[in-house]
N, C-alpha and C positions, 0 to 999 in steps of 0.2 A: 519397414514396420517401423525407424527412425525418424519416418515422418508422421507415420498416424500416431505415434510418443510424443509428440514437439502436436502437433494439436489437438489432442489432449490436455497438457503441458496449459500452452495458450488457452484450451476452459475455460478449467479450475481455474489458470492467473485473472484473469479477464473480469471471471465471476468475483470473484474475491480480490476486484479491487474494486469491482463495483459495492460491493459490500461495507469498504472500506473505506467509502468516498458517503457510502449515507449514515457511517459508524463520522466523522469525523463531523461532515454536520450538524448530527443532532445535538452532539459533545456538545455540554453548559461550559464551557471554558471560552477566557476573554477572544477578544478578536481575533486580537497576536495572536495566540496559540494554536487556531483554528486556519486561519491565513497560512503561520507554518507546517502545521501540516498538508493543509492540503495543499502548496508544492512538493513536501517532499514525494505524497503523492501522483504528481503532476513526473514529477525526476523517475521516480518507478515505473508510470505509465511508456514514457520513454527510453529506458531501459531494456522498458519487453522485447522490442519493436529488437535489440541486439544480439539483447546476449540473458534468452526466458529465466530461465538457470540461476545466475546471480537475481531477479527482478524475486521471482520469486521471496526468493533469500531473504531480500529487503523487503518485504511486503513484509515473510514468514516477523518477521527484528522487531519493524515500525507499530505491528499491532498485537504483539508481546508487550514494547514496551506503552501505547498507550491503553493498556490493560491493567498494566500495575501501573500505572499513575502518572509513565515516568512522557508529561508532554513538556515539549520550548513554550518557553514564555507563557504556561502555568500557573506561577509557581503562589 
C-alpha cells in the first residue's frame, strides 16, 4: 500500500515538474531569471530521487512564487 502511494506521488510530481519546465520556458523574463528558475527545477528534480514529499513541497513553493511574480532576478 505504501509503495502504491509513493508511485502515485511520483507520477504527480513528475507531471508537475514537466509542466513547471514548460511554464519556465515560456515566461517572458530576462535570461538570468529563466536560468535561475531552471536551476531550481533541476535541484527539485534531483531531490525527488531522495525525498519525494519534500520535492513536492519545494515544487509547490516555487510555482506559487512564480504565480505571485516572485521571480529571482526578474526585477
